[in-house]
N, C-alpha and C positions, 0 to 999 in steps of 0.2 A: 273039460279043459279048464285049468286054473287061470283066473284073471289077474292074480297078484303079480306084480312086477318085482323082480329081484333087484338088489342094489346094483348088480353088474349090468342090468338092463337099462339103467338110467344114464343118459349120455352125460359125460362129465362136462363141467363149465370150464372154459379156457379164457385167460386174460390176454387181451390184445397187447402186443409189444408197444403199440403207439398210445395205449391208455393205461398208465401204471396205476397199481392199486394204492390206497392210502398208506399201507405199510411200506411199499416200495418208495413212495414219495418222501416219507419221513426219513427213511434210511439213507436216501441219497441227497438230502438237503443239508448243506453246511454253510457256514459263514467264513469267508476267506478274505482277510485284509479289508473288512468293511463292505465287501461286495457279496451279495447273496448268490450262491451257486445251487440251483435247483434242477435236478434231472439233466445236468449237463448244460443248462442255460445260465448265463452270467448277467445279473442286473447291476447297473451302474449305481454307485453310492448316491445318497440323496444330495449330498453337497460335494462338489469337486473341490480341488485345491483353490481355484480362483474364487469360487463362491464363499469358501470358508475364510479366505483372507479378507474379502470384502466385508464379511459379517463382523470380523474382529476389528477392522479399522474404525476409528472414531468418526462420527459425522462431521463434515466441515462445510463451510459456506464462503462465498466470495462477498466481500464488503467494500463498498466505495465510500470514503469519507474524506473530509478536509481537516487537516491538523495544522494549526498555526499558519493558515493560508495556503498550505501545500496539499494538493490532492493525492490521495493514495488509493490503490486497489490492492487488497490483500486477501489471501485465502487463509482462513483460520479455523481451528477446531471450535466447534460451536460452544464449548465450555470456556473459551478464552475470555478473560476479563479485559476491559479497556486498559486497566493498569498494566497488565502483562504485555498487551499489544504495544503500548507506548514505550515501555522500558526494554523489552526483549526483541521486538521486531522493528520498531521505528527509531530505536536508539535515542530516546528522550528520557534520560534518567533523572531529570529534575523533579518529576512527580515521584514522591517517596512511598515505599511500601512499609506501613507501620504494623497495625494489628491485622490487616487483611480481612477484616470482618465488619468494616463500616463504623467502627466505634471511635477512632482517633482523629479522622479528618486529614491525615498526612497526605492522602492521595487525591485531595480535592482538585478538580479541574472544572472548566466551564464547557458545557455541551449546549450549543445553540443559546448561549448566554446565561444558562442556568447552572447553579452549583450542583455537582454530583460527586459521590464517592466512586472513583473509578474502579476500586477493587470490587464493588458490588454491581457494576454495570457490564453486561455482556456486550462484547464487541459486535456480535452479529446483529444486535438490535439498533445499530447506529448507521444504517444505510442512509447516505446522503446528509449525515449530520456534520456540523462544524464544531470542532473541538479546539479549545485553547488551553495550553499548558503554561507553566511558568516560563518556559523558553520562548514562547511567542507573545508574552504580555507586553514587553517593552516595545514601544513604537519604533525605536531605532535599531532593534535587533540586539544580538548578544553584545556587540561592541558599541552600541549607540546610546541614545537617551533612555533613561529608566522610566518606568511607569510611575506616576505620582505616589502610589502607595508603596512601591519599592523604595523610593526616596524617603518617604515618611518613616518607614521601618528603620532606615539607617539613621535618620535624624533623631528619632525617639529611642534608638538603641533597643529595638523591640525583639531582640533575639539573643540567645546565648550559644547553645550548640548548633542551632540552625537547621536541625533535621525537620522540624515541623514547619519551618518558615515558608516553603513554597505553598503548602496547603493553606497556611494561615493567610497568606497574601491573596491566593486565588479565592478563598472564601470571603475575605474582606472586600475584594472587588465586586463579587456577587452581592454581598450585603449592601454595598453602596448603590449598585445599580437597581436593587430591589427597593431602595428607599427606606431601609431599616436602620437609620442612623440618627433618629431624632434626639435621643438621649444616650448617655453612657450605658444605662441599664438596658436599653433596647439593643445597643450594639452587643453587649455581653450575651443577651438572650439569643440573638440571631447568629452569634459566633460560637455558641456553646458546644457545637458539634466538633470543634477543633481543640484538641488537647495539646497543651504546652507543658512538658514535664519539667522544664526549667523554671516555670512559674512567672513568665513575662507578661501575664495577662493585662496588667495595668498599662504597660507601655504599648501593647498591641492595640488596646482600645484607643489610646491616644493617637496612634498612627492612623487608625481607621477614621477617627473623628477629624483629625487634621486634614486628611484627604477629602473627606466628605464636605468639609467647610471650604475647601479650596485654598487653605492657608499654606 
């Protein structure tokens, strides 16, 4: 008797309908509308519409600060500068936008009594800060008594076009408070960050000196 098995004697292998072969899996796998369809099963996209919208929205923060004695709570884009917050959100256009790069000083304001270029200062970093702009400098308000340095600018005729004047005055107030008014040269040095394209530097120095001396 022969012990060799013929091909027909070997039982054929069969694939279970519940266990598709690799060839079947590849053939039936497609991508439809961002969702993977594999063997009749649908997988949800990695990001839904809401998640995608949230990912595209710029990050924002809520900030509480005091501007000219008035408390504000605002939600701002984390990239918003103090300058844009003052002008566009709080409607205080007295602070001017010049170079928008911290080089001209037109946007100078006081933050907690210190001079800053508001175009370079992020609003989100001012939680709890006290900001003073040209609108809040006069003790009597917009229709009342002027600040002594504002009066000195008028008396010394320390401006022409007036565009840089708010920043010059705010910087001058800071310069006086910091005690950098011993000489004209010291005033020039500590006011050097404020550019006057009309060339009124001599009269600006006189106005700061007059105010510092209390004359």
